[in-house]
ROPA-579693 format. One record per residue: residue number from 1; residue in three letters; x, y, z of N, C-alpha, C in turn. Coordinates in Angstrom, 1 decimal, always signed. Example, Ala and Ser with C-alpha at 12.3 -4.5 7.8 and 13.67 -1.06 7.14 Angstrom:
BEGIN
1 ALA +13.2 -5.7 +7.8 +12.3 -4.5 +7.8 +13.2 -3.3 +7.8
2 SER +12.8 -2.2 +7.1 +13.7 -1.1 +7.1 +12.9 +0.0 +7.9
***
This chain:
BEGIN
1 UNK -10.1 -6.3 -17.4 -9.0 -5.4 -17.3 -7.8 -6.1 -16.7
2 UNK -6.6 -6.0 -17.4 -5.4 -6.7 -16.9 -4.6 -5.7 -16.2
3 UNK -4.1 -6.1 -15.0 -3.2 -5.3 -14.1 -1.8 -5.5 -14.6
4 UNK -1.2 -4.4 -15.0 +0.2 -4.5 -15.5 +1.2 -4.2 -14.4
5 UNK +2.1 -5.2 -14.2 +3.0 -5.1 -13.1 +4.5 -5.1 -13.5
6 UNK +5.3 -4.3 -12.8 +6.7 -4.4 -12.8 +7.2 -5.0 -11.5
7 UNK +8.1 -5.9 -11.6 +8.7 -6.6 -10.5 +10.1 -6.0 -10.2
8 UNK +10.4 -5.4 -9.1 +11.7 -4.8 -8.8 +12.3 -5.5 -7.5
9 UNK +13.3 -6.3 -7.8 +13.9 -7.1 -6.7 +15.3 -7.5 -7.2
10 UNK +16.3 -7.3 -6.3 +17.6 -7.7 -6.8 +17.9 -9.2 -6.8
11 UNK +17.0 -10.0 -6.3 +17.1 -11.4 -6.2 +16.3 -12.0 -7.4
12 UNK +17.0 -12.6 -8.4 +16.3 -13.2 -9.5 +15.4 -14.3 -9.1
13 UNK +15.7 -15.0 -8.1 +14.8 -16.1 -7.7 +13.5 -15.6 -7.2
14 UNK +13.5 -14.5 -6.5 +12.2 -13.9 -6.0 +11.4 -13.4 -7.2
15 UNK +12.0 -12.7 -8.1 +11.3 -12.3 -9.3 +10.7 -13.5 -10.1
16 UNK +11.5 -14.5 -10.2 +11.1 -15.7 -11.0 +9.9 -16.3 -10.3
17 UNK +9.9 -16.5 -8.9 +8.8 -17.1 -8.2 +7.5 -16.2 -8.4
18 UNK +7.7 -14.9 -8.3 +6.5 -14.0 -8.5 +6.0 -14.1 -9.9
19 UNK +6.9 -14.1 -10.9 +6.4 -14.2 -12.3 +5.7 -15.5 -12.6
20 UNK +6.2 -16.6 -12.0 +5.6 -17.9 -12.3 +4.1 -17.9 -11.8
21 UNK +3.9 -17.4 -10.6 +2.5 -17.4 -10.1 +1.6 -16.4 -10.8
22 UNK +2.2 -15.2 -11.2 +1.5 -14.2 -11.9 +1.1 -14.8 -13.3
23 UNK +1.9 -15.6 -13.9 +1.6 -16.1 -15.2 +0.3 -16.9 -15.2
24 UNK +0.0 -17.5 -14.0 -1.2 -18.3 -13.9 -2.5 -17.5 -13.6
25 UNK -2.3 -16.2 -13.4 -3.4 -15.3 -13.1 -3.8 -14.6 -14.4
26 UNK -5.1 -14.8 -14.8 -5.5 -14.3 -16.1 -5.6 -12.8 -16.1
27 UNK -5.7 -12.2 -15.0 -5.9 -10.7 -14.9 -4.7 -9.9 -14.5
28 UNK -3.6 -10.5 -14.4 -2.3 -9.8 -14.0 -1.2 -10.3 -15.0
29 UNK -0.4 -9.4 -15.4 +0.7 -9.7 -16.2 +2.0 -8.9 -15.9
30 UNK +3.1 -9.6 -15.9 +4.4 -8.9 -15.7 +4.9 -8.3 -17.0
31 UNK +5.0 -6.9 -17.0 +5.5 -6.2 -18.2 +6.9 -5.8 -18.1
32 UNK +7.6 -6.0 -17.0 +9.0 -5.7 -16.8 +9.6 -6.1 -15.5
33 UNK +10.9 -6.3 -15.5 +11.6 -6.7 -14.3 +12.8 -5.8 -14.1
34 UNK +13.0 -5.4 -12.8 +14.2 -4.5 -12.5 +15.0 -5.1 -11.3
35 UNK +16.3 -5.0 -11.4 +17.1 -5.5 -10.4 +17.6 -4.4 -9.4
36 UNK +17.3 -3.1 -9.8 +17.7 -2.0 -9.0 +16.6 -1.0 -8.9
37 UNK +16.7 +0.0 -8.0 +15.7 +1.0 -7.9 +15.7 +1.9 -9.1
38 UNK +16.9 +2.2 -9.6 +17.0 +3.1 -10.8 +16.3 +2.4 -12.0
39 UNK +16.5 +1.1 -12.2 +15.8 +0.4 -13.3 +14.3 +0.4 -13.1
40 UNK +13.9 +0.3 -11.8 +12.4 +0.3 -11.6 +11.8 +1.7 -12.0
41 UNK +12.5 +2.8 -11.7 +12.0 +4.1 -12.0 +12.0 +4.2 -13.6
42 UNK +13.0 +3.8 -14.2 +13.1 +3.9 -15.7 +12.0 +3.1 -16.3
43 UNK +11.8 +1.9 -15.9 +10.7 +1.0 -16.4 +9.3 +1.6 -16.2
44 UNK +9.2 +2.2 -15.0 +7.9 +2.8 -14.7 +7.6 +4.0 -15.6
45 UNK +8.6 +4.8 -15.9 +8.4 +5.9 -16.8 +8.1 +5.5 -18.2
46 UNK +8.7 +4.4 -18.6 +8.6 +4.0 -20.0 +7.3 +3.1 -20.2
47 UNK +7.0 +2.2 -19.3 +5.9 +1.3 -19.4 +4.6 +1.7 -18.7
48 UNK +4.7 +2.6 -17.8 +3.5 +3.1 -17.0 +2.7 +1.9 -16.5
49 UNK +3.2 +1.1 -15.7 +2.5 -0.1 -15.2 +1.5 +0.4 -14.1
50 UNK +0.5 -0.5 -13.8 -0.4 -0.1 -12.8 +0.2 -0.3 -11.4
51 UNK +1.1 -1.3 -11.2 +1.6 -1.6 -9.9 +3.1 -1.9 -10.1
52 UNK +3.9 -1.4 -9.2 +5.3 -1.9 -9.0 +5.5 -2.6 -7.7
53 UNK +5.9 -3.9 -7.8 +6.2 -4.6 -6.6 +7.6 -4.4 -6.2
54 UNK +7.9 -3.6 -5.2 +9.2 -3.1 -4.9 +9.9 -3.7 -3.7
55 UNK +11.1 -4.2 -3.9 +11.9 -4.6 -2.8 +12.5 -3.4 -2.2
56 UNK +12.9 -3.4 -0.9 +13.5 -2.2 -0.3 +15.0 -2.2 -0.4
57 UNK +15.6 -3.3 -0.1 +17.1 -3.3 -0.2 +17.5 -3.7 -1.6
58 UNK +18.1 -2.8 -2.3 +18.6 -3.0 -3.6 +19.9 -2.2 -3.8
59 UNK +20.8 -2.6 -4.7 +22.0 -1.9 -4.9 +21.8 -0.5 -5.6
60 UNK +22.6 +0.5 -5.2 +22.5 +1.8 -5.8 +21.3 +2.5 -5.2
61 UNK +20.3 +2.9 -6.0 +19.1 +3.5 -5.6 +18.2 +2.4 -4.9
62 UNK +17.9 +2.6 -3.6 +17.1 +1.6 -2.9 +15.7 +1.7 -3.2
63 UNK +14.8 +0.8 -2.7 +13.4 +0.9 -2.9 +12.7 +2.1 -2.4
64 UNK +13.2 +2.7 -1.3 +12.6 +3.9 -0.8 +12.7 +5.0 -1.7
65 UNK +13.9 +5.3 -2.2 +14.1 +6.4 -3.1 +13.4 +6.2 -4.4
66 UNK +13.4 +4.9 -4.9 +12.7 +4.6 -6.1 +11.2 +4.8 -5.9
67 UNK +10.6 +4.5 -4.8 +9.2 +4.7 -4.5 +8.9 +6.2 -4.5
68 UNK +9.8 +7.0 -3.9 +9.6 +8.4 -3.8 +9.5 +9.0 -5.2
69 UNK +10.4 +8.6 -6.1 +10.5 +9.1 -7.4 +9.3 +8.7 -8.2
70 UNK +8.8 +7.5 -8.1 +7.7 +7.0 -8.8 +6.4 +7.7 -8.4
71 UNK +6.2 +7.8 -7.1 +5.0 +8.4 -6.6 +4.9 +9.9 -6.8
72 UNK +6.1 +10.5 -6.9 +6.1 +11.9 -7.2 +5.9 +12.3 -8.6
73 UNK +5.9 +11.3 -9.5 +5.6 +11.5 -10.9 +4.2 +11.8 -11.2
74 UNK +3.9 +12.1 -12.5 +2.6 +12.4 -12.9 +1.7 +11.2 -13.2
75 UNK +2.3 +10.0 -13.2 +1.6 +8.8 -13.6 +0.7 +8.3 -12.5
76 UNK +0.0 +7.2 -12.7 -0.9 +6.7 -11.7 -0.4 +5.3 -11.2
77 UNK +0.9 +5.1 -11.3 +1.4 +3.8 -10.8 +1.4 +3.8 -9.3
78 UNK +1.0 +2.6 -8.8 +1.0 +2.4 -7.3 +2.2 +1.5 -7.0
79 UNK +2.8 +1.7 -5.8 +4.0 +0.9 -5.4 +3.6 +0.1 -4.2
80 UNK +3.9 -1.2 -4.3 +3.7 -2.1 -3.2 +5.1 -2.6 -2.7
81 UNK +5.4 -2.4 -1.5 +6.7 -2.7 -1.0 +6.7 -4.1 -0.4
82 UNK +7.8 -4.8 -0.8 +8.1 -6.2 -0.2 +9.1 -6.0 +0.9
83 UNK +8.8 -6.5 +2.1 +9.7 -6.4 +3.2 +9.9 -7.8 +3.8
84 UNK +11.1 -8.0 +4.4 +11.3 -9.2 +5.1 +10.9 -9.2 +6.6
85 UNK +10.3 -8.0 +6.9 +9.6 -7.8 +8.2 +10.7 -7.6 +9.4
86 UNK +12.0 -7.6 +9.1 +12.9 -7.3 +10.1 +13.6 -5.9 +9.8
87 UNK +13.1 -5.2 +8.8 +13.7 -3.9 +8.4 +12.7 -2.8 +8.6
88 UNK +12.2 -2.6 +9.9 +11.2 -1.6 +10.2 +11.6 -0.2 +9.7
89 UNK +12.8 +0.2 +9.9 +13.2 +1.5 +9.5 +13.0 +1.8 +8.0
90 UNK +13.3 +0.7 +7.2 +13.1 +0.9 +5.8 +11.6 +1.0 +5.5
91 UNK +10.8 +0.2 +6.2 +9.4 +0.2 +5.9 +8.8 +1.6 +6.2
92 UNK +9.2 +2.2 +7.4 +8.7 +3.6 +7.7 +9.1 +4.5 +6.6
93 UNK +10.3 +4.4 +6.1 +10.8 +5.3 +5.1 +10.0 +5.2 +3.8
94 UNK +9.6 +3.9 +3.5 +8.8 +3.7 +2.3 +7.4 +4.2 +2.4
95 UNK +6.9 +4.2 +3.6 +5.6 +4.7 +3.9 +5.5 +6.2 +3.7
96 UNK +6.6 +6.9 +4.2 +6.7 +8.3 +4.0 +6.9 +8.6 +2.5
97 UNK +7.5 +7.7 +1.8 +7.8 +8.0 +0.4 +6.6 +7.8 -0.5
98 UNK +5.5 +7.2 +0.0 +4.3 +7.1 -0.8 +3.9 +5.8 -1.2
99 UNK +4.5 +4.7 -0.6 +4.0 +3.4 -0.9 +2.6 +3.2 -0.5
100 UNK +1.9 +2.4 -1.4 +0.4 +2.2 -1.2 +0.2 +0.9 -0.5
101 UNK +1.2 +0.1 -0.3 +1.0 -1.2 +0.4 +2.3 -1.8 +0.9
102 UNK +2.1 -2.8 +1.8 +3.3 -3.5 +2.3 +3.0 -5.0 +2.3
103 UNK +3.8 -5.7 +1.8 +3.7 -7.2 +1.7 +4.9 -7.8 +2.4
104 UNK +4.7 -9.0 +3.0 +5.8 -9.7 +3.6 +6.2 -10.8 +2.7
105 UNK +7.5 -11.0 +2.6 +8.0 -12.0 +1.6 +7.6 -13.4 +1.9
106 UNK +7.2 -13.7 +3.1 +6.7 -15.1 +3.4 +5.2 -15.3 +3.3
107 UNK +4.5 -14.3 +2.7 +3.1 -14.4 +2.5 +2.9 -15.5 +1.4
108 UNK +1.7 -16.1 +1.4 +1.3 -17.0 +0.4 +1.2 -16.2 -0.9
109 UNK +1.7 -16.9 -2.0 +1.7 -16.2 -3.3 +0.3 -15.7 -3.7
110 UNK -0.7 -16.5 -3.4 -2.1 -16.1 -3.7 -2.5 -14.8 -3.0
111 UNK -2.0 -14.7 -1.8 -2.3 -13.4 -1.0 -1.6 -12.3 -1.7
112 UNK -0.4 -12.5 -2.2 +0.3 -11.4 -2.9 -0.4 -11.0 -4.2
113 UNK -1.0 -12.0 -4.9 -1.8 -11.6 -6.1 -3.0 -10.8 -5.7
114 UNK -3.7 -11.2 -4.6 -4.8 -10.5 -4.2 -4.5 -9.1 -3.8
115 UNK -3.3 -8.9 -3.1 -2.9 -7.6 -2.7 -2.6 -6.7 -4.0
116 UNK -2.0 -7.3 -5.0 -1.7 -6.5 -6.2 -3.0 -6.0 -6.8
117 UNK -4.1 -6.8 -6.8 -5.4 -6.4 -7.3 -6.0 -5.3 -6.5
118 UNK -5.9 -5.4 -5.2 -6.4 -4.4 -4.3 -5.8 -3.0 -4.5
119 UNK -4.4 -3.0 -4.6 -3.7 -1.8 -4.8 -4.0 -1.2 -6.2
120 UNK -4.1 -2.1 -7.2 -4.3 -1.6 -8.5 -5.7 -0.9 -8.6
121 UNK -6.6 -1.3 -7.7 -8.0 -0.8 -7.7 -8.0 +0.5 -6.9
122 UNK -6.9 +1.0 -6.4 -6.8 +2.3 -5.8 -6.9 +2.2 -4.3
123 UNK -6.9 +1.0 -3.7 -6.9 +0.8 -2.2 -5.5 +0.6 -1.7
124 UNK -5.2 +1.1 -0.5 -4.0 +0.8 +0.1 -4.1 -0.5 +0.9
125 UNK -3.0 -1.2 +1.1 -3.1 -2.4 +1.8 -1.8 -2.7 +2.6
126 UNK -2.0 -3.2 +3.8 -0.9 -3.6 +4.6 -1.1 -5.0 +5.1
127 UNK -0.1 -5.9 +4.9 -0.3 -7.3 +5.3 -0.7 -7.4 +6.7
128 UNK -1.7 -8.2 +7.0 -2.2 -8.3 +8.4 -1.1 -8.6 +9.4
129 UNK -0.1 -9.3 +9.0 +1.0 -9.6 +9.9 +1.8 -8.3 +10.3
130 UNK +1.7 -7.3 +9.5 +2.5 -6.1 +9.7 +1.7 -5.0 +10.3
131 UNK +0.4 -5.0 +10.1 -0.4 -3.8 +10.4 -0.2 -3.3 +11.8
132 UNK -0.4 -4.1 +12.9 -0.4 -3.5 +14.2 +1.0 -3.0 +14.6
133 UNK +2.0 -3.8 +14.3 +3.4 -3.4 +14.7 +3.8 -2.1 +13.9
134 UNK +3.5 -2.1 +12.6 +3.9 -1.0 +11.7 +3.3 +0.3 +12.1
135 UNK +2.0 +0.3 +12.3 +1.3 +1.5 +12.5 +1.5 +2.0 +13.9
136 UNK +1.6 +1.1 +14.9 +1.8 +1.5 +16.3 +3.1 +2.2 +16.5
137 UNK +4.2 +1.6 +15.9 +5.5 +2.1 +16.0 +5.7 +3.4 +15.2
138 UNK +5.1 +3.4 +14.0 +5.3 +4.5 +13.1 +4.7 +5.7 +13.7
139 UNK +3.5 +5.6 +14.3 +2.8 +6.7 +14.9 +3.6 +7.4 +16.0
140 UNK +4.4 +6.6 +16.7 +5.2 +7.1 +17.8 +6.5 +7.6 +17.5
141 UNK +6.9 +7.6 +16.2 +8.3 +8.0 +15.8 +8.4 +9.4 +15.6
142 UNK +9.5 +10.0 +15.8 +9.7 +11.5 +15.5 +9.7 +11.7 +14.0
143 UNK +9.5 +13.0 +13.6 +9.5 +13.3 +12.2 +8.0 +13.6 +11.8
144 UNK +7.9 +14.1 +10.6 +6.6 +14.5 +10.1 +5.7 +13.2 +9.9
145 UNK +4.5 +13.2 +10.4 +3.6 +12.1 +10.2 +2.5 +12.6 +9.3
146 UNK +2.2 +11.8 +8.2 +1.1 +12.3 +7.3 -0.2 +12.2 +8.0
147 UNK -1.1 +13.1 +7.5 -2.5 +13.1 +8.0 -2.6 +14.1 +9.2
148 UNK -3.7 +14.1 +9.9 -3.9 +14.9 +11.0 -4.3 +14.1 +12.2
149 UNK -4.1 +14.7 +13.4 -4.4 +13.9 +14.6 -5.8 +14.3 +15.2
150 UNK -6.5 +15.1 +14.5 -7.9 +15.5 +14.9 -8.8 +15.1 +13.8
151 UNK -10.1 +14.9 +14.2 -11.1 +14.5 +13.3 -12.2 +15.5 +13.1
152 UNK -11.9 +16.8 +13.2 -12.9 +17.8 +13.0 -13.6 +17.7 +11.7
153 UNK -14.9 +17.9 +11.7 -15.7 +17.9 +10.5 -16.0 +16.5 +10.0
154 UNK -15.7 +15.5 +10.7 -16.0 +14.1 +10.3 -17.4 +13.7 +10.8
155 UNK -18.3 +13.2 +9.9 -19.6 +12.8 +10.4 -19.5 +11.4 +11.1
156 UNK -20.6 +11.1 +11.7 -20.7 +9.8 +12.5 -20.4 +8.6 +11.5
157 UNK -21.0 +8.7 +10.4 -20.8 +7.6 +9.4 -19.4 +7.5 +8.9
158 UNK -18.8 +8.7 +8.7 -17.4 +8.7 +8.3 -16.5 +8.2 +9.4
159 UNK -16.8 +8.4 +10.6 -16.1 +7.8 +11.7 -16.2 +6.3 +11.6
160 UNK -17.3 +5.8 +11.3 -17.5 +4.3 +11.2 -16.7 +3.8 +10.1
161 UNK -16.7 +4.4 +8.9 -15.9 +4.0 +7.8 -14.4 +4.0 +8.1
162 UNK -14.0 +5.1 +8.7 -12.6 +5.3 +9.0 -12.1 +4.2 +10.0
163 UNK -12.9 +3.9 +10.9 -12.6 +2.8 +11.9 -12.4 +1.5 +11.2
164 UNK -13.3 +1.2 +10.3 -13.2 -0.1 +9.5 -12.0 -0.1 +8.6
165 UNK -11.7 +1.0 +8.0 -10.5 +1.2 +7.2 -9.3 +0.9 +8.0
166 UNK -9.3 +1.4 +9.2 -8.2 +1.2 +10.2 -8.0 -0.2 +10.6
167 UNK -9.1 -0.9 +10.6 -9.0 -2.4 +11.0 -8.6 -3.2 +9.8
168 UNK -8.4 -2.6 +8.6 -7.8 -3.3 +7.5 -8.9 -3.9 +6.6
169 UNK -10.2 -3.5 +6.7 -11.2 -4.0 +5.9 -11.2 -3.4 +4.5
170 UNK -11.5 -4.2 +3.5 -11.6 -3.7 +2.1 -12.9 -3.0 +1.9
171 UNK -13.1 -2.3 +0.8 -14.3 -1.6 +0.5 -15.5 -2.6 +0.5
172 UNK -15.4 -3.8 -0.1 -16.5 -4.7 -0.1 -16.8 -5.2 +1.3
173 UNK -15.8 -5.4 +2.1 -16.1 -5.8 +3.5 -16.7 -4.7 +4.3
174 UNK -16.3 -3.5 +4.1 -17.0 -2.4 +4.8 -18.4 -2.2 +4.4
175 UNK -18.7 -2.4 +3.1 -20.0 -2.4 +2.6 -20.9 -3.4 +3.2
176 UNK -20.4 -4.6 +3.4 -21.2 -5.7 +4.0 -21.4 -5.4 +5.5
177 UNK -20.4 -4.8 +6.2 -20.4 -4.5 +7.6 -21.5 -3.5 +7.9
178 UNK -21.5 -2.4 +7.0 -22.4 -1.3 +7.2 -23.7 -1.4 +6.4
179 UNK -23.9 -2.5 +5.6 -25.0 -2.7 +4.8 -25.3 -1.5 +3.9
180 UNK -24.3 -1.1 +3.2 -24.3 -0.1 +2.2 -23.6 -0.6 +0.9
181 UNK -23.7 +0.2 -0.2 -23.1 -0.3 -1.4 -21.6 +0.0 -1.4
182 UNK -20.9 -0.7 -2.3 -19.5 -0.4 -2.4 -19.2 +1.0 -3.0
183 UNK -20.1 +1.4 -3.9 -19.9 +2.8 -4.4 -20.1 +3.8 -3.3
184 UNK -21.0 +3.6 -2.4 -21.1 +4.5 -1.2 -19.9 +4.5 -0.3
185 UNK -19.3 +3.3 -0.1 -18.1 +3.2 +0.7 -17.0 +4.0 +0.0
186 UNK -16.9 +3.9 -1.3 -15.8 +4.6 -2.0 -16.0 +6.1 -1.9
187 UNK -17.3 +6.6 -1.9 -17.6 +8.0 -1.7 -17.1 +8.5 -0.3
188 UNK -17.4 +7.7 +0.7 -17.0 +8.0 +2.1 -15.5 +8.1 +2.2
189 UNK -14.8 +7.1 +1.6 -13.3 +7.1 +1.6 -12.8 +8.3 +0.9
190 UNK -13.3 +8.7 -0.2 -12.9 +9.8 -0.9 -13.0 +11.1 -0.1
191 UNK -14.2 +11.2 +0.6 -14.4 +12.4 +1.5 -13.4 +12.4 +2.6
192 UNK -13.1 +11.2 +3.2 -12.1 +11.2 +4.3 -10.7 +11.6 +3.8
193 UNK -10.4 +11.1 +2.6 -9.1 +11.5 +2.1 -9.0 +13.0 +2.0
194 UNK -10.0 +13.7 +1.5 -10.1 +15.1 +1.4 -10.1 +15.8 +2.7
195 UNK -11.0 +15.4 +3.6 -11.1 +16.1 +4.9 -9.9 +16.0 +5.8
196 UNK -9.2 +14.8 +5.7 -8.1 +14.6 +6.5 -6.7 +14.8 +5.8
197 UNK -6.8 +15.3 +4.6 -5.6 +15.7 +3.8 -4.7 +14.5 +3.8
198 UNK -5.3 +13.3 +3.5 -4.5 +12.1 +3.4 -4.2 +11.7 +2.0
199 UNK -3.0 +11.2 +1.7 -2.7 +10.9 +0.3 -3.4 +9.6 -0.2
200 UNK -3.5 +8.7 +0.7 -4.1 +7.4 +0.3 -4.7 +6.6 +1.5
201 UNK -5.1 +5.4 +1.2 -5.8 +4.6 +2.2 -4.8 +4.2 +3.4
202 UNK -3.6 +4.0 +3.0 -2.6 +3.7 +4.1 -2.5 +4.8 +5.1
203 UNK -2.6 +6.0 +4.7 -2.5 +7.1 +5.6 -3.8 +7.2 +6.5
204 UNK -4.9 +6.8 +5.9 -6.2 +6.7 +6.7 -6.0 +5.7 +7.8
205 UNK -5.3 +4.6 +7.6 -5.1 +3.6 +8.6 -4.3 +4.2 +9.7
206 UNK -3.2 +5.0 +9.4 -2.4 +5.6 +10.4 -3.2 +6.6 +11.2
207 UNK -4.1 +7.4 +10.6 -4.9 +8.3 +11.3 -5.9 +7.6 +12.2
208 UNK -6.4 +6.5 +11.8 -7.3 +5.8 +12.7 -6.6 +5.3 +13.9
209 UNK -5.4 +4.9 +13.8 -4.6 +4.5 +15.0 -4.2 +5.8 +15.9
210 UNK -3.8 +6.8 +15.2 -3.3 +8.0 +15.9 -4.4 +8.6 +16.7
211 UNK -5.6 +8.6 +16.2 -6.7 +9.3 +16.9 -7.5 +8.3 +17.8
212 UNK -7.1 +7.1 +17.9 -7.7 +6.2 +18.9 -8.9 +5.5 +18.4
213 UNK -9.3 +5.7 +17.1 -10.4 +5.0 +16.6 -10.2 +3.5 +16.6
214 UNK -8.9 +3.1 +16.3 -8.5 +1.7 +16.3 -7.4 +1.5 +17.3
215 UNK -7.5 +0.6 +18.2 -6.5 +0.4 +19.2 -5.8 -1.0 +19.0
216 UNK -4.5 -1.1 +19.0 -3.9 -2.4 +18.8 -4.3 -3.4 +19.8
217 UNK -4.7 -4.6 +19.4 -5.1 -5.6 +20.4 -3.9 -6.1 +21.1
218 UNK -4.1 -6.5 +22.3 -2.9 -7.0 +23.1 -3.1 -8.5 +23.4
***
């Protein structure tokens, strides 16, 4: 199965670098490029890609509004936000807009490819460099925070799975940690999404921090 990707960044050099490395990946292909948020929305509507790799700062419609429009649609496209890591306010906005993942522009290109695959498979992902700072500060900011702050109705095993999700482990890593199958992990994650009224895996990470299941290391 080939992951179909739209690249949205107002810097042609960034798009070119990403496209070059994606060309060498047999399971990922770039089906479109956008230089603005509006173009990204239009391409998503016409091409229905699996993943949009979205820059935040773009002329006209920025990446936050574009992410909101894409995730509010009826399609199954996931948005991965690219950040320079000095624009926290933009990242928080993108999280609220429905982004499924956050990547840092100085990440190794192979790591970006791996992240695209993870998000296309339905998992949320936050770059390890961003996780602690992003979640800790986001949880303490004013405004509506997705998810709940209580864990009523969660079983002991679901607590364990949520804790590992909060630590940033993938389904396969959680399966290995708990000595269960990947399919079973997916079942637990689906139950957690339902019970905690969370939109996606990224929100489960937030909930794990908010409720103290995962504490930022000092």
